[in-house]
Short mmCIF file of the C-alpha atoms (twelve columns), coordinates in Angstrom:
data_MODEL
# 
_entry.id   MODEL 
# 
loop_
_atom_site.group_PDB 
_atom_site.id 
_atom_site.type_symbol 
_atom_site.label_atom_id 
_atom_site.label_alt_id 
_atom_site.label_comp_id 
_atom_site.label_asym_id 
_atom_site.label_seq_id 
_atom_site.Cartn_x 
_atom_site.Cartn_y 
_atom_site.Cartn_z 
_atom_site.pdbx_PDB_model_num 
ATOM 1   C CA . MET A 1   15.881 21.986  -2.850  1 
ATOM 2   C CA . ALA A 2   12.934 19.852  -2.970  1 
ATOM 3   C CA . ASP A 3   10.299 20.164  -0.341  1 
ATOM 4   C CA . ILE A 4   9.266  16.542  -0.511  1 
ATOM 5   C CA . ASP A 5   11.748 13.943  -1.539  1 
ATOM 6   C CA . LEU A 6   10.808 10.215  -1.423  1 
ATOM 7   C CA . GLN A 7   12.433 6.839   -2.162  1 
ATOM 8   C CA . ARG A 8   10.956 3.618   -2.457  1 
ATOM 9   C CA . VAL A 9   12.480 0.099   -3.380  1 
ATOM 10  C CA . HIS A 10  9.965  -2.263  -5.355  1 
ATOM 11  C CA . ASN A 11  10.159 -5.333  -7.214  1 
ATOM 12  C CA . LEU A 12  7.998  -4.601  -10.081 1 
ATOM 13  C CA . GLY A 13  10.653 -4.625  -12.796 1 
ATOM 14  C CA . MET A 14  10.990 -1.822  -15.246 1 
ATOM 15  C CA . LYS A 15  7.728  -2.319  -17.238 1 
ATOM 16  C CA . ALA A 16  5.125  -2.779  -14.277 1 
ATOM 17  C CA . ALA A 17  6.929  0.231   -12.634 1 
ATOM 18  C CA . ARG A 18  6.733  2.306   -15.482 1 
ATOM 19  C CA . ALA A 19  2.924  1.472   -15.905 1 
ATOM 20  C CA . ALA A 20  2.281  2.136   -12.258 1 
ATOM 21  C CA . ALA A 21  3.937  5.652   -12.645 1 
ATOM 22  C CA . ASP A 22  1.724  6.270   -15.593 1 
ATOM 23  C CA . ARG A 23  -1.309 5.258   -13.213 1 
ATOM 24  C CA . MET A 24  0.035  7.611   -10.548 1 
ATOM 25  C CA . ALA A 25  0.331  10.496  -12.871 1 
ATOM 26  C CA . GLN A 26  -3.132 10.049  -14.061 1 
ATOM 27  C CA . ASP A 27  -4.554 10.215  -10.638 1 
ATOM 28  C CA . LEU A 28  -2.356 13.101  -9.631  1 
ATOM 29  C CA . ALA A 29  -3.567 14.802  -12.992 1 
ATOM 30  C CA . ARG A 30  -7.272 14.147  -12.039 1 
ATOM 31  C CA . LYS A 31  -6.806 15.194  -8.336  1 
ATOM 32  C CA . PHE A 32  -4.416 18.136  -8.640  1 
ATOM 33  C CA . ASP A 33  -4.479 19.228  -12.216 1 
ATOM 34  C CA . LEU A 34  -0.848 18.175  -12.606 1 
ATOM 35  C CA . ARG A 35  0.492  17.808  -15.992 1 
ATOM 36  C CA . GLY A 36  3.699  15.902  -17.039 1 
ATOM 37  C CA . ASP A 37  5.960  14.495  -19.659 1 
ATOM 38  C CA . TRP A 38  8.217  11.317  -19.769 1 
ATOM 39  C CA . ASN A 39  12.089 12.153  -20.392 1 
ATOM 40  C CA . GLY A 40  13.333 8.526   -20.824 1 
ATOM 41  C CA . ASN A 41  12.414 6.939   -17.075 1 
ATOM 42  C CA . VAL A 42  11.682 10.255  -15.487 1 
ATOM 43  C CA . LEU A 43  8.489  11.687  -15.469 1 
ATOM 44  C CA . ASN A 44  8.563  15.609  -15.047 1 
ATOM 45  C CA . PHE A 45  5.366  17.331  -13.926 1 
ATOM 46  C CA . GLN A 46  4.282  20.759  -13.041 1 
ATOM 47  C CA . ARG A 47  1.218  23.215  -12.315 1 
ATOM 48  C CA . PRO A 48  1.371  26.586  -10.992 1 
ATOM 49  C CA . GLY A 49  2.971  26.254  -7.412  1 
ATOM 50  C CA . VAL A 50  4.290  22.639  -7.863  1 
ATOM 51  C CA . THR A 51  7.319  21.242  -9.967  1 
ATOM 52  C CA . GLY A 52  8.695  17.762  -9.641  1 
ATOM 53  C CA . SER A 53  10.013 14.624  -10.938 1 
ATOM 54  C CA . LEU A 54  9.298  10.929  -10.519 1 
ATOM 55  C CA . ALA A 55  12.385 8.800   -11.648 1 
ATOM 56  C CA . VAL A 56  11.737 5.195   -11.862 1 
ATOM 57  C CA . THR A 57  14.322 2.116   -12.350 1 
ATOM 58  C CA . ASP A 58  13.594 -1.592  -12.382 1 
ATOM 59  C CA . LYS A 59  14.020 -1.689  -8.538  1 
ATOM 60  C CA . ASP A 60  13.315 1.470   -7.122  1 
ATOM 61  C CA . LEU A 61  11.912 5.150   -7.556  1 
ATOM 62  C CA . ARG A 62  12.883 8.738   -6.534  1 
ATOM 63  C CA . LEU A 63  9.988  11.385  -6.133  1 
ATOM 64  C CA . THR A 64  11.103 15.019  -5.951  1 
ATOM 65  C CA . VAL A 65  8.539  17.822  -5.363  1 
ATOM 66  C CA . SER A 66  8.986  21.537  -5.035  1 
ATOM 67  C CA . LEU A 67  6.002  23.545  -3.630  1 
ATOM 68  C CA . GLY A 68  5.519  27.078  -3.976  1 
ATOM 69  C CA . PHE A 69  4.972  29.478  -0.855  1 
ATOM 70  C CA . LEU A 70  1.341  29.008  -0.715  1 
ATOM 71  C CA . LEU A 71  1.465  25.320  -0.935  1 
ATOM 72  C CA . LYS A 72  4.160  24.797  1.483   1 
ATOM 73  C CA . ALA A 73  1.633  25.106  4.331   1 
ATOM 74  C CA . MET A 74  -0.075 21.991  2.944   1 
ATOM 75  C CA . LYS A 75  3.145  20.122  2.787   1 
ATOM 76  C CA . GLY A 76  2.095  17.384  5.046   1 
ATOM 77  C CA . SER A 77  -1.150 16.683  3.610   1 
ATOM 78  C CA . ILE A 78  0.249  16.696  0.223   1 
ATOM 79  C CA . GLU A 79  2.902  14.412  1.310   1 
ATOM 80  C CA . ARG A 80  0.337  12.083  2.945   1 
ATOM 81  C CA . ALA A 81  -1.656 11.624  -0.139  1 
ATOM 82  C CA . VAL A 82  1.528  11.005  -2.291  1 
ATOM 83  C CA . LEU A 83  2.503  8.300   0.162   1 
ATOM 84  C CA . GLU A 84  -0.671 6.591   0.147   1 
ATOM 85  C CA . GLU A 85  -0.534 6.645   -3.743  1 
ATOM 86  C CA . LEU A 86  3.012  5.141   -3.486  1 
ATOM 87  C CA . ASP A 87  1.831  2.509   -1.213  1 
ATOM 88  C CA . ALA A 88  -1.028 1.489   -3.348  1 
ATOM 89  C CA . LEU A 89  1.099  1.485   -6.629  1 
ATOM 90  C CA . PHE A 90  4.686  0.658   -5.400  1 
ATOM 91  C CA . PRO A 91  4.329  -2.032  -2.775  1 
ATOM 92  C CA . ALA A 92  7.437  -2.035  -0.747  1 
ATOM 93  C CA . LYS A 93  9.739  -4.960  -1.452  1 
ATOM 94  C CA . ALA A 94  8.948  -7.857  0.687   1 
ATOM 95  C CA . ALA A 95  11.470 -8.228  3.691   1 
ATOM 96  C CA . ALA A 96  10.020 -11.389 5.314   1 
ATOM 97  C CA . ALA A 97  11.660 -13.877 2.754   1 
ATOM 98  C CA . PRO A 98  15.414 -14.787 3.682   1 
ATOM 99  C CA . PRO A 99  17.885 -13.832 1.179   1 
ATOM 100 C CA . LYS A 100 18.748 -16.653 -1.233  1 
ATOM 101 C CA . GLY A 101 21.259 -19.114 -0.167  1 
ATOM 102 C CA . LYS A 102 20.902 -18.231 3.684   1 
ATOM 103 C CA . LYS A 103 20.189 -21.366 5.676   1 
ATOM 104 C CA . PRO A 104 17.561 -21.213 8.638   1 
ATOM 105 C CA . ALA A 105 18.730 -20.192 12.230  1 
ATOM 106 C CA . PRO A 106 19.883 -23.402 14.006  1 
ATOM 107 C CA . GLY A 107 17.578 -25.556 15.699  1 
ATOM 108 C CA . ARG A 108 14.603 -24.450 13.383  1 
ATOM 109 C CA . ARG A 109 13.521 -26.443 10.510  1 
ATOM 110 C CA . GLU A 110 11.906 -24.534 7.781   1 
ATOM 111 C CA . GLY A 111 8.407  -25.846 6.562   1 
ATOM 112 C CA . ARG A 112 7.647  -27.662 9.615   1 
ATOM 113 C CA . GLY A 113 5.251  -27.087 12.621  1 
ATOM 114 C CA . ASP A 114 6.380  -27.332 16.263  1 
ATOM 115 C CA . LYS A 115 4.848  -30.948 16.535  1 
ATOM 116 C CA . ASP A 116 7.492  -32.103 14.130  1 
ATOM 117 C CA . ARG A 117 10.608 -30.875 16.681  1 
# 
């Protein structure tokens, strides 16, 4: 069972998501001495005390990490560092825009200020 299991929806598309995952892998390799290899669209990584994978699709990603006994005590700080990296490289899908084909709420006009009402 994974100690850290994170999922993130993104709107980068496959090529950009894969490039962002590569940047993340390079950063984590530099910071934590992690080494990884791609197997299709899954990056498997490891170092003593840490194993995990980052599965990337054109719309989302899933990161799972298993920590060894000594690193379990640092789970919170490790998870925060990973979340910061994900936030920087995989921005969450914008939820502000209404779905295509959806009309604005009754009594509201899109694109006009209050003075036009």
